[in-house]
PDB file of N, CA, C and O in Angstrom:
ATOM      1  N   MET A   1     -10.351  16.463   5.309  1.00  0.00           N
ATOM      2  CA  MET A   1      -9.497  15.465   6.125  1.00  0.00           C
ATOM      3  C   MET A   1      -9.218  16.433   7.414  1.00  0.00           C
ATOM      4  O   MET A   1      -9.497  17.629   7.505  1.00  0.00           O
ATOM      5  N   SER A   2      -8.629  15.644   8.328  1.00  0.00           N
ATOM      6  CA  SER A   2      -8.080  16.880   9.374  1.00  0.00           C
ATOM      7  C   SER A   2      -6.500  16.951   9.039  1.00  0.00           C
ATOM      8  O   SER A   2      -5.934  16.334   8.136  1.00  0.00           O
ATOM      9  N   GLU A   3      -6.011  17.695   9.814  1.00  0.00           N
ATOM     10  CA  GLU A   3      -4.569  18.130   9.546  1.00  0.00           C
ATOM     11  C   GLU A   3      -3.880  17.019  10.217  1.00  0.00           C
ATOM     12  O   GLU A   3      -2.999  16.322   9.712  1.00  0.00           O
ATOM     13  N   TYR A   4      -4.492  16.893  11.718  1.00  0.00           N
ATOM     14  CA  TYR A   4      -3.908  15.758  12.487  1.00  0.00           C
ATOM     15  C   TYR A   4      -4.595  14.771  12.742  1.00  0.00           C
ATOM     16  O   TYR A   4      -5.819  14.899  12.785  1.00  0.00           O
ATOM     17  N   LEU A   5      -3.817  13.186  13.044  1.00  0.00           N
ATOM     18  CA  LEU A   5      -4.660  12.217  13.170  1.00  0.00           C
ATOM     19  C   LEU A   5      -4.053  10.963  13.977  1.00  0.00           C
ATOM     20  O   LEU A   5      -3.202  10.180  13.556  1.00  0.00           O
ATOM     21  N   VAL A   6      -4.672  10.952  15.209  1.00  0.00           N
ATOM     22  CA  VAL A   6      -4.213  10.495  16.449  1.00  0.00           C
ATOM     23  C   VAL A   6      -4.647   8.642  16.333  1.00  0.00           C
ATOM     24  O   VAL A   6      -5.811   8.446  15.983  1.00  0.00           O
ATOM     25  N   GLU A   7      -3.948   7.602  16.553  1.00  0.00           N
ATOM     26  CA  GLU A   7      -4.164   6.451  16.111  1.00  0.00           C
ATOM     27  C   GLU A   7      -3.593   5.646  17.370  1.00  0.00           C
ATOM     28  O   GLU A   7      -2.400   5.822  17.616  1.00  0.00           O
ATOM     29  N   HIS A   8      -4.187   4.942  18.042  1.00  0.00           N
ATOM     30  CA  HIS A   8      -3.970   3.661  19.007  1.00  0.00           C
ATOM     31  C   HIS A   8      -3.862   2.233  18.298  1.00  0.00           C
ATOM     32  O   HIS A   8      -4.673   1.650  17.578  1.00  0.00           O
ATOM     33  N   PHE A   9      -2.683   1.891  18.707  1.00  0.00           N
ATOM     34  CA  PHE A   9      -2.017   0.502  17.779  1.00  0.00           C
ATOM     35  C   PHE A   9      -1.358  -0.420  18.803  1.00  0.00           C
ATOM     36  O   PHE A   9      -0.526  -0.142  19.667  1.00  0.00           O
ATOM     37  N   ASP A  10      -1.801  -1.318  18.568  1.00  0.00           N
ATOM     38  CA  ASP A  10      -1.511  -2.711  19.279  1.00  0.00           C
ATOM     39  C   ASP A  10      -0.611  -3.475  18.642  1.00  0.00           C
ATOM     40  O   ASP A  10      -1.085  -4.046  17.660  1.00  0.00           O
ATOM     41  N   THR A  11       0.598  -3.699  18.871  1.00  0.00           N
ATOM     42  CA  THR A  11       1.850  -4.515  18.399  1.00  0.00           C
ATOM     43  C   THR A  11       1.633  -5.516  18.429  1.00  0.00           C
ATOM     44  O   THR A  11       1.787  -6.084  17.348  1.00  0.00           O
ATOM     45  N   GLY A  12       1.191  -6.322  19.514  1.00  0.00           N
ATOM     46  CA  GLY A  12       1.171  -7.722  19.914  1.00  0.00           C
ATOM     47  C   GLY A  12       2.691  -8.018  20.305  1.00  0.00           C
ATOM     48  O   GLY A  12       3.527  -7.214  19.892  1.00  0.00           O
ATOM     49  N   PRO A  13       3.078  -9.008  21.000  1.00  0.00           N
ATOM     50  CA  PRO A  13       4.453  -9.068  21.146  1.00  0.00           C
ATOM     51  C   PRO A  13       5.330  -9.252  19.384  1.00  0.00           C
ATOM     52  O   PRO A  13       5.185  -9.913  18.355  1.00  0.00           O
ATOM     53  N   GLY A  14       6.016  -8.457  19.799  1.00  0.00           N
ATOM     54  CA  GLY A  14       7.298  -8.733  18.506  1.00  0.00           C
ATOM     55  C   GLY A  14       6.556  -8.236  17.296  1.00  0.00           C
ATOM     56  O   GLY A  14       7.059  -8.793  16.321  1.00  0.00           O
ATOM     57  N   ARG A  15       5.878  -7.677  17.039  1.00  0.00           N
ATOM     58  CA  ARG A  15       4.971  -6.988  15.942  1.00  0.00           C
ATOM     59  C   ARG A  15       5.532  -5.759  15.296  1.00  0.00           C
ATOM     60  O   ARG A  15       4.970  -5.077  14.439  1.00  0.00           O
ATOM     61  N   LEU A  16       6.730  -5.564  15.825  1.00  0.00           N
ATOM     62  CA  LEU A  16       7.022  -3.793  15.188  1.00  0.00           C
ATOM     63  C   LEU A  16       6.861  -3.823  13.721  1.00  0.00           C
ATOM     64  O   LEU A  16       6.565  -2.772  13.153  1.00  0.00           O
ATOM     65  N   LYS A  17       7.049  -5.100  12.922  1.00  0.00           N
ATOM     66  CA  LYS A  17       6.913  -4.978  11.709  1.00  0.00           C
ATOM     67  C   LYS A  17       5.323  -4.544  11.126  1.00  0.00           C
ATOM     68  O   LYS A  17       5.072  -3.885  10.117  1.00  0.00           O
ATOM     69  N   SER A  18       4.640  -4.966  11.822  1.00  0.00           N
ATOM     70  CA  SER A  18       3.063  -4.506  11.497  1.00  0.00           C
ATOM     71  C   SER A  18       2.871  -3.327  11.567  1.00  0.00           C
ATOM     72  O   SER A  18       2.260  -2.776  10.651  1.00  0.00           O
ATOM     73  N   MET A  19       3.478  -2.371  13.010  1.00  0.00           N
ATOM     74  CA  MET A  19       3.117  -0.735  13.204  1.00  0.00           C
ATOM     75  C   MET A  19       3.814  -0.177  11.873  1.00  0.00           C
ATOM     76  O   MET A  19       3.351   0.780  11.253  1.00  0.00           O
ATOM     77  N   GLN A  20       5.087  -0.937  11.458  1.00  0.00           N
ATOM     78  CA  GLN A  20       5.424   0.111   9.985  1.00  0.00           C
ATOM     79  C   GLN A  20       4.941  -0.139   8.781  1.00  0.00           C
ATOM     80  O   GLN A  20       5.148   0.515   7.759  1.00  0.00           O
ATOM     81  N   ALA A  21       4.136  -1.323   8.936  1.00  0.00           N
ATOM     82  CA  ALA A  21       3.191  -1.500   7.370  1.00  0.00           C
ATOM     83  C   ALA A  21       2.089  -0.236   7.944  1.00  0.00           C
ATOM     84  O   ALA A  21       2.063   0.699   7.143  1.00  0.00           O
ATOM     85  N   PHE A  22       1.355  -0.068   8.930  1.00  0.00           N
ATOM     86  CA  PHE A  22       0.667   0.738   9.413  1.00  0.00           C
ATOM     87  C   PHE A  22       1.355   2.020   8.973  1.00  0.00           C
ATOM     88  O   PHE A  22       0.849   2.595   8.009  1.00  0.00           O
ATOM     89  N   ILE A  23       1.980   2.329   9.299  1.00  0.00           N
ATOM     90  CA  ILE A  23       3.005   3.768   9.317  1.00  0.00           C
ATOM     91  C   ILE A  23       3.141   4.060   7.863  1.00  0.00           C
ATOM     92  O   ILE A  23       2.773   5.158   7.446  1.00  0.00           O
ATOM     93  N   ASN A  24       3.657   3.137   7.030  1.00  0.00           N
ATOM     94  CA  ASN A  24       3.169   3.436   5.558  1.00  0.00           C
ATOM     95  C   ASN A  24       2.085   3.374   4.920  1.00  0.00           C
ATOM     96  O   ASN A  24       1.962   4.018   3.878  1.00  0.00           O
ATOM     97  N   GLU A  25       1.286   2.756   5.303  1.00  0.00           N
ATOM     98  CA  GLU A  25      -0.271   2.989   4.810  1.00  0.00           C
ATOM     99  C   GLU A  25      -0.643   4.435   5.217  1.00  0.00           C
ATOM    100  O   GLU A  25      -1.271   5.136   4.424  1.00  0.00           O
ATOM    101  N   LYS A  26      -0.404   4.734   5.999  1.00  0.00           N
ATOM    102  CA  LYS A  26      -1.097   5.991   6.643  1.00  0.00           C
ATOM    103  C   LYS A  26      -0.044   7.283   5.779  1.00  0.00           C
ATOM    104  O   LYS A  26      -0.398   8.443   5.567  1.00  0.00           O
ATOM    105  N   ALA A  27       1.008   6.791   5.479  1.00  0.00           N
ATOM    106  CA  ALA A  27       1.953   7.846   4.471  1.00  0.00           C
ATOM    107  C   ALA A  27       1.226   7.774   3.090  1.00  0.00           C
ATOM    108  O   ALA A  27       0.955   8.729   2.363  1.00  0.00           O
ATOM    109  N   ALA A  28       0.965   6.461   2.875  1.00  0.00           N
ATOM    110  CA  ALA A  28       0.450   6.522   1.333  1.00  0.00           C
ATOM    111  C   ALA A  28      -0.914   7.115   1.140  1.00  0.00           C
ATOM    112  O   ALA A  28      -1.347   7.183  -0.011  1.00  0.00           O
ATOM    113  N   GLU A  29      -1.880   7.698   2.476  1.00  0.00           N
ATOM    114  CA  GLU A  29      -2.960   8.188   2.551  1.00  0.00           C
ATOM    115  C   GLU A  29      -2.526  10.100   2.716  1.00  0.00           C
ATOM    116  O   GLU A  29      -3.266  11.059   2.501  1.00  0.00           O
ATOM    117  N   GLY A  30      -1.533  10.088   3.024  1.00  0.00           N
ATOM    118  CA  GLY A  30      -0.586  11.674   2.686  1.00  0.00           C
ATOM    119  C   GLY A  30      -0.518  11.886   4.350  1.00  0.00           C
ATOM    120  O   GLY A  30      -0.901  13.036   4.564  1.00  0.00           O
ATOM    121  N   TYR A  31      -0.210  11.283   5.482  1.00  0.00           N
ATOM    122  CA  TYR A  31       0.143  11.736   6.791  1.00  0.00           C
ATOM    123  C   TYR A  31       1.738  11.238   7.295  1.00  0.00           C
ATOM    124  O   TYR A  31       2.308  10.191   6.990  1.00  0.00           O
ATOM    125  N   ALA A  32       2.129  12.105   7.969  1.00  0.00           N
ATOM    126  CA  ALA A  32       3.605  11.718   7.952  1.00  0.00           C
ATOM    127  C   ALA A  32       3.472  11.453   9.718  1.00  0.00           C
ATOM    128  O   ALA A  32       2.795  12.179  10.446  1.00  0.00           O
ATOM    129  N   LEU A  33       4.295  10.224  10.210  1.00  0.00           N
ATOM    130  CA  LEU A  33       4.458  10.491  11.563  1.00  0.00           C
ATOM    131  C   LEU A  33       5.233  11.110  12.380  1.00  0.00           C
ATOM    132  O   LEU A  33       6.460  11.061  12.299  1.00  0.00           O
ATOM    133  N   VAL A  34       4.430  11.919  13.475  1.00  0.00           N
ATOM    134  CA  VAL A  34       5.401  13.010  14.140  1.00  0.00           C
ATOM    135  C   VAL A  34       6.005  12.370  15.365  1.00  0.00           C
ATOM    136  O   VAL A  34       7.148  12.617  15.749  1.00  0.00           O
ATOM    137  N   GLN A  35       4.973  11.331  16.101  1.00  0.00           N
ATOM    138  CA  GLN A  35       5.552  10.795  17.231  1.00  0.00           C
ATOM    139  C   GLN A  35       4.723   9.633  17.576  1.00  0.00           C
ATOM    140  O   GLN A  35       3.500   9.547  17.468  1.00  0.00           O
ATOM    141  N   ALA A  36       5.593   8.705  18.029  1.00  0.00           N
ATOM    142  CA  ALA A  36       5.058   7.186  18.601  1.00  0.00           C
ATOM    143  C   ALA A  36       4.992   7.178  20.321  1.00  0.00           C
ATOM    144  O   ALA A  36       6.127   7.081  20.787  1.00  0.00           O
ATOM    145  N   VAL A  37       4.341   7.226  20.951  1.00  0.00           N
ATOM    146  CA  VAL A  37       4.397   6.994  22.558  1.00  0.00           C
ATOM    147  C   VAL A  37       4.081   5.940  23.049  1.00  0.00           C
ATOM    148  O   VAL A  37       2.870   5.898  23.263  1.00  0.00           O
ATOM    149  N   PRO A  38       4.659   4.975  23.357  1.00  0.00           N
ATOM    150  CA  PRO A  38       4.644   3.861  24.166  1.00  0.00           C
ATOM    151  C   PRO A  38       3.550   4.098  25.362  1.00  0.00           C
ATOM    152  O   PRO A  38       3.704   4.979  26.208  1.00  0.00           O
ATOM    153  N   ARG A  39       2.461   3.237  25.336  1.00  0.00           N
ATOM    154  CA  ARG A  39       1.616   3.438  26.388  1.00  0.00           C
ATOM    155  C   ARG A  39       1.988   1.904  27.520  1.00  0.00           C
ATOM    156  O   ARG A  39       1.934   2.091  28.736  1.00  0.00           O
ATOM    157  N   ASN A  40       2.230   0.934  27.152  1.00  0.00           N
ATOM    158  CA  ASN A  40       2.501  -0.089  27.956  1.00  0.00           C
ATOM    159  C   ASN A  40       3.169  -0.974  26.809  1.00  0.00           C
ATOM    160  O   ASN A  40       3.515  -0.628  25.679  1.00  0.00           O
ATOM    161  N   ALA A  41       3.263  -2.451  27.550  1.00  0.00           N
ATOM    162  CA  ALA A  41       4.107  -3.499  26.677  1.00  0.00           C
ATOM    163  C   ALA A  41       3.887  -3.178  25.104  1.00  0.00           C
ATOM    164  O   ALA A  41       4.791  -2.649  24.457  1.00  0.00           O
ATOM    165  N   TYR A  42       2.710  -3.503  24.550  1.00  0.00           N
ATOM    166  CA  TYR A  42       2.507  -3.533  23.248  1.00  0.00           C
ATOM    167  C   TYR A  42       1.849  -2.427  22.533  1.00  0.00           C
ATOM    168  O   TYR A  42       2.072  -2.297  21.329  1.00  0.00           O
ATOM    169  N   HIS A  43       0.905  -1.459  23.270  1.00  0.00           N
ATOM    170  CA  HIS A  43       0.293  -0.595  23.003  1.00  0.00           C
ATOM    171  C   HIS A  43       0.889   0.976  22.985  1.00  0.00           C
ATOM    172  O   HIS A  43       1.486   1.559  23.890  1.00  0.00           O
ATOM    173  N   TRP A  44       0.610   1.352  21.957  1.00  0.00           N
ATOM    174  CA  TRP A  44       1.336   3.027  21.132  1.00  0.00           C
ATOM    175  C   TRP A  44      -0.084   3.517  20.643  1.00  0.00           C
ATOM    176  O   TRP A  44      -1.195   3.116  20.296  1.00  0.00           O
ATOM    177  N   VAL A  45       0.729   4.719  20.854  1.00  0.00           N
ATOM    178  CA  VAL A  45      -0.247   5.797  20.686  1.00  0.00           C
ATOM    179  C   VAL A  45       0.565   6.544  19.574  1.00  0.00           C
ATOM    180  O   VAL A  45       1.655   7.026  19.880  1.00  0.00           O
ATOM    181  N   LEU A  46       0.093   6.662  18.316  1.00  0.00           N
ATOM    182  CA  LEU A  46       0.748   7.317  16.975  1.00  0.00           C
ATOM    183  C   LEU A  46      -0.198   8.447  16.809  1.00  0.00           C
ATOM    184  O   LEU A  46      -1.421   8.552  16.902  1.00  0.00           O
ATOM    185  N   PHE A  47       1.269   9.669  16.391  1.00  0.00           N
ATOM    186  CA  PHE A  47       0.359  10.712  16.071  1.00  0.00           C
ATOM    187  C   PHE A  47       0.947  11.075  14.708  1.00  0.00           C
ATOM    188  O   PHE A  47       2.169  11.113  14.565  1.00  0.00           O
ATOM    189  N   PHE A  48      -0.058  11.396  13.500  1.00  0.00           N
ATOM    190  CA  PHE A  48       0.302  11.719  12.114  1.00  0.00           C
ATOM    191  C   PHE A  48      -0.196  13.363  11.888  1.00  0.00           C
ATOM    192  O   PHE A  48      -1.152  13.899  12.448  1.00  0.00           O
ATOM    193  N   LYS A  49       0.753  13.990  10.893  1.00  0.00           N
ATOM    194  CA  LYS A  49       0.180  15.363  10.580  1.00  0.00           C
ATOM    195  C   LYS A  49       0.051  15.305   9.101  1.00  0.00           C
ATOM    196  O   LYS A  49       0.958  14.825   8.421  1.00  0.00           O
ATOM    197  N   ARG A  50      -0.921  15.723   8.633  1.00  0.00           N
ATOM    198  CA  ARG A  50      -1.365  15.472   7.172  1.00  0.00           C
ATOM    199  C   ARG A  50      -0.042  16.455   6.547  1.00  0.00           C
ATOM    200  O   ARG A  50       0.384  17.432   7.163  1.00  0.00           O
ATOM    201  N   GLU A  51       0.484  16.010   5.264  1.00  0.00           N
ATOM    202  CA  GLU A  51       1.397  16.627   4.863  1.00  0.00           C
ATOM    203  C   GLU A  51       0.406  17.245   3.501  1.00  0.00           C
ATOM    204  O   GLU A  51      -0.606  16.865   2.914  1.00  0.00           O
ATOM    205  N   LEU A  52       1.426  18.498   3.400  1.00  0.00           N
ATOM    206  CA  LEU A  52       0.898  19.454   2.233  1.00  0.00           C
ATOM    207  C   LEU A  52       0.945  18.976   1.047  1.00  0.00           C
ATOM    208  O   LEU A  52       2.108  18.766   0.702  1.00  0.00           O
ATOM    209  N   GLU A  53       0.292  18.754   0.391  1.00  0.00           N
ATOM    210  CA  GLU A  53       0.341  18.471  -1.394  1.00  0.00           C
ATOM    211  C   GLU A  53       1.041  19.542  -1.655  1.00  0.00           C
ATOM    212  O   GLU A  53       0.994  20.700  -1.239  1.00  0.00           O
ATOM    213  N   LYS A  54       2.077  18.665  -2.840  1.00  0.00           N
ATOM    214  CA  LYS A  54       2.894  19.342  -3.789  1.00  0.00           C
ATOM    215  C   LYS A  54       2.466  20.069  -4.829  1.00  0.00           C
ATOM    216  O   LYS A  54       2.053  19.345  -5.735  1.00  0.00           O
ATOM    217  N   ALA A  55       2.404  21.185  -5.051  1.00  0.00           N
ATOM    218  CA  ALA A  55       1.793  21.807  -6.904  1.00  0.00           C
ATOM    219  C   ALA A  55       2.866  21.156  -7.986  1.00  0.00           C
ATOM    220  O   ALA A  55       2.735  21.371  -9.191  1.00  0.00           O
TER     221      ALA A  55
END
């Protein structure tokens, strides 16, 4: 797996809850959100970084 992950996300009108659910899914896969950049009204670019596994 890569250390970084870039995802394009379309929330649609009033759908930030769906973005939070997506971020939670990525967290379950071991990625932490680093930055969310708005591109226009409903489109975002989300930057994730792989979290280090704890021993």
